Each structure stands twice: as structure tokens, then as C-alpha cells.
C-alpha positions as CSV (number, residue, x, y, z in Angstrom):
1,M,0.2,0.1,0.5
2,M,1.4,3.5,-0.3
3,S,2.0,5.7,2.4
4,V,2.2,8.9,0.6
5,K,-1.0,10.2,-0.4
6,Q,-1.3,11.6,-4.3
7,F,-3.5,14.2,-5.7
8,I,-4.6,12.8,-9.3
9,P,-6.4,15.2,-11.4
10,C,-8.3,13.4,-14.5
11,I,-8.9,14.6,-18.1
12,Y,-11.8,13.0,-19.9
13,L,-10.6,13.1,-23.6
14,K,-13.3,12.9,-26.4
15,N,-13.1,14.5,-29.9
16,S,-9.3,16.3,-28.9
17,A,-10.8,18.2,-26.4
18,A,-10.7,18.1,-22.3
19,V,-15.0,17.3,-21.3
20,T,-16.5,17.0,-17.9
21,G,-17.1,13.6,-17.0
22,F,-18.0,10.0,-19.0
23,N,-21.4,11.2,-19.3
24,D,-21.1,14.9,-19.5
25,D,-19.5,16.1,-22.8
26,T,-19.3,20.2,-21.8
27,L,-16.2,21.5,-22.6
28,I,-13.2,22.2,-20.2
29,S,-10.6,23.3,-22.0
30,A,-9.5,22.6,-26.4
31,D,-6.4,21.9,-25.1
32,P,-5.7,19.0,-22.8
33,E,-1.8,19.1,-23.3
34,K,-2.1,22.7,-21.8
35,L,-4.5,21.3,-19.2
36,S,-2.4,18.6,-17.8
37,S,0.9,21.4,-17.9
38,M,-1.8,24.0,-15.6
39,Y,-2.4,20.3,-13.5
40,F,1.0,19.9,-12.9
41,E,2.7,23.1,-12.0
42,N,0.2,23.3,-9.7
43,G,1.2,20.0,-7.6
44,A,-0.4,17.2,-9.2
45,D,1.2,14.1,-8.5
46,S,0.2,12.1,-11.5
47,I,-3.0,12.3,-14.1
48,I,-5.1,10.0,-15.5
49,V,-6.4,10.4,-19.0
50,F,-9.7,8.6,-20.2
51,D,-10.3,8.1,-23.7
52,L,-14.0,8.7,-24.8
53,S,-13.6,7.8,-28.1
54,A,-16.0,6.3,-30.3
55,D,-14.3,4.7,-32.9
56,D,-10.7,3.5,-33.9
57,E,-9.7,6.7,-35.9
58,S,-10.9,8.8,-32.8
59,H,-8.9,6.4,-30.5
60,D,-5.7,6.8,-32.9
61,A,-6.0,10.1,-32.2
62,A,-6.6,10.2,-28.6
63,I,-3.4,8.3,-28.3
64,D,-1.7,10.9,-29.9
65,I,-2.8,13.5,-27.7
66,I,-1.9,11.4,-24.5
67,K,1.6,11.0,-26.3
68,L,1.6,15.1,-26.0
69,I,0.5,15.1,-22.5
70,C,3.6,12.4,-21.6
71,D,6.2,14.7,-23.5
72,S,4.6,17.8,-21.4
73,V,4.8,16.7,-17.9
74,P,7.0,14.8,-16.2
75,I,4.8,13.5,-13.8
76,P,3.8,9.9,-14.2
77,V,0.5,9.7,-16.8
78,I,-2.0,6.6,-16.6
79,G,-3.7,5.8,-19.6
80,A,-7.5,4.4,-19.6
81,G,-10.5,3.6,-21.4
82,N,-11.1,1.7,-24.7
83,I,-8.8,-1.0,-24.1
84,K,-9.7,-4.4,-26.1
85,R,-6.9,-5.6,-26.7
86,T,-2.6,-6.3,-26.1
87,E,-2.0,-3.5,-28.7
88,D,-4.1,-1.1,-26.9
89,V,-2.1,-1.2,-24.0
90,K,1.1,-1.7,-25.8
91,K,0.3,2.1,-27.7
92,L,-0.6,3.8,-24.3
93,I,3.1,2.4,-23.2
94,Y,4.4,3.6,-26.0
95,A,3.1,7.0,-25.8
96,G,4.8,7.3,-22.9
97,C,2.4,6.2,-20.0
98,R,3.8,4.9,-16.8
99,A,0.8,3.1,-16.3
100,V,-2.2,1.3,-18.0
101,A,-5.7,1.0,-16.2
102,L,-7.9,-1.9,-17.2
103,N,-11.6,-2.1,-17.1
104,Y,-12.9,-4.3,-15.1
105,S,-16.2,-4.1,-15.4
106,K,-15.3,-6.2,-18.7
107,Q,-14.7,-9.9,-18.3
108,S,-12.2,-9.2,-21.3
109,N,-10.2,-7.0,-19.5
110,I,-10.1,-9.0,-16.3
111,D,-8.7,-11.8,-19.4
112,L,-6.3,-9.3,-20.3
113,S,-4.6,-8.7,-17.1
114,K,-2.2,-12.0,-17.1
115,E,-0.8,-11.3,-20.9
116,V,0.0,-7.6,-20.6
117,S,1.4,-7.5,-16.8
118,Q,3.8,-10.3,-18.1
119,R,4.9,-8.3,-20.9
120,F,4.8,-5.0,-19.7
121,G,5.3,-5.4,-15.8
122,K,3.1,-5.6,-13.0
123,D,3.8,-1.7,-12.1
124,K,2.7,-0.6,-15.6
125,I,-0.9,-2.1,-15.3
126,M,-3.5,-1.1,-13.3
127,C,-7.3,-1.7,-12.8
128,C,-10.7,0.7,-13.3
129,I,-13.4,-1.0,-10.6
130,D,-17.0,0.6,-10.1
131,K,-18.1,-1.9,-6.7
132,A,-15.9,-3.6,-4.5
133,S,-17.2,-7.0,-5.5
134,E,-14.4,-6.8,-8.7
135,V,-11.9,-7.0,-6.4
136,T,-13.2,-9.6,-3.8
137,D,-14.4,-11.7,-7.1
138,N,-10.6,-11.4,-8.7
139,T,-8.6,-11.3,-6.0
140,S,-5.7,-13.9,-7.0
141,T,-5.8,-11.9,-10.4
142,I,-5.3,-8.3,-8.9
143,D,-2.6,-9.8,-6.4
144,E,-0.5,-11.4,-9.4
145,F,-0.9,-8.9,-12.1
146,I,-2.4,-5.6,-10.9
147,S,-0.5,-2.7,-9.3
148,D,-2.9,-0.1,-8.4
149,I,-6.5,0.0,-8.3
150,I,-8.8,3.0,-9.0
151,L,-12.4,3.3,-8.1
152,L,-14.7,5.1,-10.4
153,N,-17.7,5.2,-8.4
154,E,-17.9,7.0,-5.1
155,H,-21.1,5.5,-3.7
156,S,-18.8,2.1,-3.5
157,I,-16.3,3.8,-1.5
158,K,-17.4,2.5,1.9
159,D,-17.4,-0.8,0.6
160,I,-13.8,-0.9,0.6
161,Y,-13.3,-0.6,4.1
162,G,-11.9,-3.4,5.3
163,I,-10.4,-5.0,2.3
164,K,-7.0,-6.0,3.4
165,D,-3.6,-5.7,1.6
166,H,-5.4,-3.0,-1.0
167,S,-5.3,0.5,-1.7
168,F,-7.4,2.9,-3.8
169,I,-7.4,5.9,-5.7
170,V,-11.0,7.1,-5.2
171,M,-12.9,9.2,-7.9
172,L,-14.8,11.6,-5.9
173,P,-17.9,14.3,-6.7
174,D,-17.6,17.7,-5.7
175,V,-16.9,17.3,-1.7
176,S,-15.9,20.0,1.0
177,L,-12.0,19.9,2.2
178,D,-12.6,18.8,5.4
179,K,-14.6,15.5,4.0
180,I,-11.0,15.2,1.7
181,I,-9.0,15.0,4.8
182,E,-11.0,12.8,6.4
183,M,-11.1,10.3,3.9
184,F,-6.9,10.7,3.5
185,K,-6.9,9.6,6.7
186,K,-8.2,6.0,5.5
187,D,-5.5,3.7,5.6
188,E,-7.5,1.8,2.1
189,I,-7.6,5.3,0.4
190,S,-3.9,6.2,-1.4
191,G,-5.2,8.7,-3.5
192,M,-8.0,11.1,-5.4
193,T,-9.1,11.6,-8.3
194,G,-12.1,13.1,-10.1
195,S,-13.9,16.0,-10.3
196,A,-13.4,17.3,-6.1
197,I,-9.4,17.1,-7.4
198,N,-9.9,18.5,-10.6
199,A,-11.9,21.5,-9.5
200,N,-9.2,22.4,-6.6
201,Y,-6.3,21.7,-8.4
202,A,-5.0,25.5,-7.8
203,E,-5.4,24.9,-4.2
204,F,-3.1,21.5,-4.2
205,E,-0.2,23.5,-2.3
206,N,-2.4,24.5,0.4
207,I,-4.4,21.3,0.7
208,K,-1.5,19.5,0.9
209,S,-0.2,21.9,4.0
210,L,-3.4,21.1,5.5
211,C,-2.8,17.4,5.7
212,L,0.4,17.9,6.8
213,E,-0.8,19.6,9.5
214,N,-3.3,16.5,10.1
215,G,-0.6,14.0,10.0
216,I,-1.5,12.7,6.9
217,E,1.8,12.2,4.6
218,V,1.9,13.8,1.0
219,K,4.3,14.4,-1.5
220,V,5.8,18.1,-0.9
221,F,7.5,20.4,-2.8
222,E,11.5,20.6,-0.5
223,P,14.7,21.3,-2.2
224,Q,17.7,19.4,-0.9
225,I,19.6,22.5,-0.7
226,K,18.1,25.3,0.7
227,W,18.2,29.0,-0.8
228,S,19.8,30.3,2.3
229,E,23.0,28.0,2.0
230,L,23.8,28.8,-1.7
231,K,26.5,31.7,-1.8
232,L,25.0,34.4,-3.5
233,N,26.9,37.2,-5.3
234,S,26.7,40.9,-4.8
235,D,23.5,41.3,-6.3
236,N,22.3,38.3,-4.0
237,M,21.7,36.6,-7.4
238,I,23.2,33.1,-8.5
239,P,24.7,32.2,-12.1
240,V,23.4,29.4,-13.7
241,I,25.1,27.4,-16.3
242,V,22.4,25.5,-18.6
243,Q,23.3,22.7,-20.6
244,D,21.2,20.3,-23.2
245,H,20.2,17.4,-21.1
246,K,20.8,15.0,-24.2
247,T,24.2,16.6,-25.7
248,D,25.6,18.0,-23.0
249,E,26.0,21.0,-25.1
250,V,26.1,24.4,-22.8
251,L,23.5,26.5,-24.0
252,M,23.7,29.8,-22.0
253,L,24.6,31.4,-18.9
254,A,21.6,33.3,-16.8
255,Y,21.1,34.2,-13.2
256,M,18.4,33.2,-10.7
257,N,17.4,35.3,-7.6
258,E,15.6,33.0,-4.5
259,E,11.9,33.9,-6.5
260,A,13.1,32.1,-9.6
261,Y,15.0,29.4,-8.1
262,L,12.0,28.5,-6.1
263,K,9.6,29.1,-8.8
264,T,11.7,26.8,-11.5
265,L,11.8,23.8,-8.7
266,K,8.0,24.3,-8.3
267,T,7.4,24.4,-12.0
268,M,10.2,22.7,-13.5
269,K,10.3,25.5,-16.3
270,M,13.7,27.3,-16.1
271,T,12.6,30.7,-15.1
272,Y,15.5,33.5,-14.0
273,F,15.9,37.0,-13.1
274,S,16.5,39.7,-15.6
275,R,19.3,42.1,-14.3
276,S,18.4,44.6,-17.4
277,R,14.6,44.5,-16.9
278,N,14.6,44.3,-13.5
279,E,11.7,41.2,-13.5
280,L,11.3,37.6,-13.1
281,W,11.2,35.6,-16.4
282,I,10.6,32.5,-17.9
283,K,12.4,31.0,-20.7
284,G,10.4,30.3,-23.9
285,E,7.4,32.4,-22.3
286,T,7.5,34.6,-25.4
287,S,9.0,32.3,-27.8
288,G,7.8,29.2,-26.8
289,H,11.4,27.9,-26.7
290,Y,10.6,26.6,-23.0
291,Q,13.4,24.9,-20.9
292,Y,12.1,22.3,-18.9
293,L,14.2,21.1,-15.9
294,K,15.8,17.4,-15.6
295,D,18.4,18.2,-13.0
296,L,20.0,20.9,-10.8
297,K,22.8,21.1,-8.7
298,A,25.2,23.4,-7.3
299,D,29.5,23.3,-7.6
300,C,31.4,22.6,-4.8
301,D,31.2,25.9,-3.5
302,K,27.3,26.5,-4.2
303,D,27.7,29.5,-5.6
304,T,27.2,28.4,-9.0
305,L,24.0,26.1,-10.3
306,L,24.1,23.7,-13.3
307,A,20.8,22.8,-15.0
308,R,20.5,20.0,-17.0
309,V,17.3,20.8,-19.6
310,H,15.3,19.4,-22.1
311,Q,15.6,22.7,-24.4
312,I,12.3,23.4,-26.9
313,G,13.8,25.4,-30.1
314,A,16.9,27.4,-30.0
315,A,18.2,28.8,-26.4
316,C,19.8,31.8,-27.9
317,H,17.8,35.4,-28.9
318,T,19.3,35.2,-31.9
319,G,18.0,31.9,-33.1
320,S,21.1,29.9,-32.8
321,Y,20.4,26.6,-30.6
322,S,23.5,27.4,-28.0
323,C,24.4,30.9,-27.0
324,F,28.5,29.8,-27.4
325,F,29.1,30.3,-31.0
326,N,31.6,32.8,-31.4
327,E,34.5,30.3,-31.6
328,I,37.7,32.0,-30.4
329,V,40.1,28.9,-31.1
330,N,39.4,25.0,-31.6
331,S,41.9,22.6,-31.5
332,D,39.7,19.4,-31.3
333,E,39.0,19.0,-35.1
334,G,39.4,15.7,-35.1
335,S,36.2,14.4,-32.6
336,S,32.5,14.8,-33.6
337,N,29.8,14.0,-31.0
338,P,27.3,11.2,-32.7
339,L,24.0,12.4,-31.9
340,K,25.5,15.9,-33.5
341,V,26.3,14.0,-36.8
342,F,22.9,12.5,-37.1
343,E,21.3,15.7,-36.4
344,S,23.7,17.6,-38.8
345,V,22.6,15.3,-41.7
346,M,18.9,15.4,-40.8
347,A,19.2,19.4,-41.2
348,V,20.7,18.9,-44.3
349,I,18.1,16.4,-45.4
350,L,15.1,19.0,-44.1
351,D,16.9,21.9,-46.0
352,R,16.7,20.2,-49.1
353,K,13.1,19.3,-48.5
354,E,12.5,22.5,-47.5
355,H,14.9,24.2,-50.2
356,P,15.2,21.9,-53.3
357,K,18.4,22.1,-54.9
358,E,18.9,20.8,-58.5
359,G,20.7,17.8,-59.3
360,S,20.2,16.8,-55.6
361,Y,19.8,12.8,-55.1
362,T,17.9,13.6,-51.5
363,N,15.3,15.8,-53.5
364,Y,15.1,13.2,-56.1
365,L,14.2,10.6,-53.3
366,F,11.5,13.5,-52.4
367,D,10.0,14.1,-56.2
368,K,9.8,10.1,-56.5
369,G,7.9,10.0,-53.4
370,I,7.4,7.8,-50.3
371,D,7.4,4.4,-52.6
372,K,10.8,5.2,-53.9
373,I,12.3,6.1,-50.6
374,L,11.0,2.6,-49.1
375,K,12.2,1.0,-52.0
376,K,15.7,2.2,-51.3
377,V,15.3,1.8,-47.1
378,G,14.3,-1.8,-48.2
379,E,17.2,-2.3,-50.5
380,E,20.1,-0.7,-48.0
381,A,18.3,-3.3,-45.6
382,T,19.3,-6.1,-47.4
383,E,22.8,-4.9,-48.5
384,I,23.4,-4.7,-44.5
385,V,22.1,-8.6,-44.4
386,I,24.6,-9.3,-47.7
387,A,27.4,-7.6,-46.2
388,A,26.8,-8.7,-43.0
389,K,28.0,-12.5,-44.3
390,N,31.5,-10.4,-45.6
391,P,34.8,-11.1,-43.8
392,N,35.7,-7.4,-44.5
393,A,34.1,-4.9,-41.7
394,N,34.3,-1.9,-43.7
395,E,31.7,-3.2,-46.4
396,I,28.7,-3.5,-43.4
397,K,30.0,0.0,-42.4
398,Y,29.2,1.1,-45.5
399,E,26.1,-0.5,-45.9
400,I,24.7,0.6,-42.6
401,S,25.8,4.2,-43.3
402,D,23.6,4.0,-46.5
403,F,20.8,3.0,-44.9
404,L,20.9,5.2,-41.9
405,Y,20.9,8.3,-45.1
406,H,17.9,6.5,-46.4
407,M,16.1,6.1,-43.6
408,M,16.3,9.9,-42.3
409,V,15.2,10.3,-45.6
410,L,12.2,8.5,-44.6
411,M,12.0,10.3,-41.4
412,A,12.1,14.0,-42.9
413,E,9.2,12.6,-45.4
414,K,7.2,11.4,-42.4
415,N,8.0,13.9,-40.1
416,I,9.7,12.2,-37.3
417,T,12.6,13.3,-35.6
418,W,15.7,12.0,-34.3
419,E,14.6,12.8,-30.4
420,D,11.1,11.1,-31.3
421,I,13.6,8.1,-31.7
422,T,15.7,8.5,-29.1
423,Q,12.6,9.5,-26.6
424,E,10.8,6.4,-27.6
425,L,14.0,3.9,-27.1
426,D,14.3,5.7,-23.5
427,K,10.7,4.7,-23.1
428,R,11.6,0.8,-23.6
């Protein structure tokens, strides 16, 4: 059972928008990705997304939106709804969901538990129930294959009290704050979701403080190094070196005051203090080129911070990816970063696609279309197989290089980036 109680807003996803509930199509937000970011920035511990799509086409569109949500918030996202087969579970996990919840009101989903749990791991499989009997009737299956349970029916909450060895995330309608505190004192309740939590998302910080005052353990923001422990400059600020978390490229240098430091740690969006404008600024608020914090460290003297970030777009106001592009001396001509080589080649391919050049083989492939590109990818893959049977290692090196080039042309044709690929590999 979870000892730390969780606040888990939910998004009811229908026709690419967030609506009020399972049976209420009232629009809450036309931008579910932005809504999920609001929940996260106000202290949500995770988010449940219920896919309410009615057909396969809408279901695939919903998966795309769930992927955007998973990419936009660094907290667990739980996917639920419209699960009929293993493939649906796989799509949600590959979209970035930390876990997938099966509907235990459907026998087909109960039957699916063993297969998906063994394939993806018990920690990634949850279940949604409508009444307590769905737990007691399936105890052995839940014990072996299910990590957590979501109770959808608020009228069944009293029925779960006393069920041993299980804790529940309960869905609540609008209730008073006192009721939330009272229910969180129950050992059987590990988290809350539903309209009561959605409606109070802006008050998560205050509600969590009340929980702590009442002896209820909740997840709260607490930096390992307090602002008072840092050594500040004469302006009572601290310099921050910002680095790309994937390539380790240094992107920029900025400064934080205490407010910027605390806001960065709370929202996970890099926030600085502008000395020229004498005001707080969130990187990317104007340009959309946000920096999402991955980790933050202080140096040995605690007078400089190193922030490793996920950079959206360019870090520099000039449009350059990094602010450090004015070369003074370079004695390292012979080395190259493999990821930067891939990005460099992809940049050339994308430039050819956007600005065709006469005589370019890349443009020849784009002009011939997807069938020609696929034919070349297939041919080059076969050449790798043939080369692998040859004792000369150089040959396979050449064929793999040819294959990777044609694969990147295919990626460009289908608007897939190296970041998309590396993120997908990282999830696996």
C-alpha cells in the first residue's frame, strides 16, 4: 500500500478535447496538453487520462494527444479507457504512459491482465473498478498482475473499507475540504481523483499543507539545498549554467534570485531574473522555447548552479541553438559527437526538403515520393544483411551508413525527428 497520499486530476478526452466527465460532454479545455501542464504546475502527483473515443480513428487521435500530454509533464500519466486488446496497452505505454488501467467491469479486460502484466510488468498495469465485488471476485488475479486500483464509483467507497492488502485511488464528486482530509486518513485510500480534485487543482499546495498539519503524508516540494545555503553574488543572485541534458552542450548563462529558484523547482520550467529588465522571466514564455528542468546541481562552493534541461527550440535570442557560437580557438578538429552528426545530416536533409536543390539526390528521392524512399530503405537493409556475411568489416560499415541516410530521408518525409526516436527508445 502507498503511505504517501496522491492528488491525481483526471482528463476526460473526447473529440481531441477535455470534457467534464464520462457522461457530460461540456467542454473544459480545447487544449488537453495545456490543461495537463496546469495540473502539474500546481502540484498534481500524477494524471489519469480517460480515452472516451467512439471509434478506431478517434482512438488513434486520442493516443496522439496522450503522447503530447506525456511529453509535456514530468509526472506519471495513467492511460485508461477504450482498451480492448494487448495492442491498445502497448500503444499507451509507448505513448509514454507510466501505467495503463484496465476496466474490470469488462471480463475481457480481466482476462487480459495476465498477458499484459507479464509482457509489460505488473507495475505498469492498474485496474478500474465500479464496485468492491470486482476486487473480492478477482483477488488472485489482482494480487498477481495488478499494481494499483482506481475506484470509479463514489457510492462504493464505504464498501472498500476493510479490504485487506489493497489500497485505492478513489474518484470523488465535488466534496468539502474537510471530507477530503477525513477520507485521506483511511488506510485504504492512497489517492484521489475526479471532479473534486480537478476543481481544486489551484489549491493543491494549500490542501497538501493542511494534510501535513493533520498527520497525512503527502508529496510536497522540498529542495535538497535551500536558498539560504547558497553563496550569492553582490546582487544577491546566483549564476546558472544551462546544459542540454541529451548532448551536454552548454546552452546559456543566466541568473536566479530566490523567487526564480523556487519557481523553477516548483514548475520545472527554467525561470530566471533579468538584471537588465529588473524582473522575473520564464524562459520561452514569449518565444515558446521553454526549458524543462531535468536536474539541478550546485558546485563545490555552492556559488554556481548547473541546470540540465530539455530545450524546446533555440536557447539563444539570435535563433542559435546555443548562445555559445562565437568561436575563439578550436584545437579539437578530429572529434565529433555522434548525436550531433545525426542531427547535422538530418538538418541538411530537411533543408533540401524545404529548399530543393537541382541535382540533389535527396531531392530526387523526395520528388519520387514515399514508394521510392521505401524501396531504397528496403534495398539498403538487404545490403546490410549481405555485407554481414562478408568478412570485411568495412563493407557493413558502408552499408549501414547508406541505410541510415535513406532512413533519415524517410523520417523527414514522415516528419519524425531523432528526438522522437531517442525518446521512444528511452521509454523501452
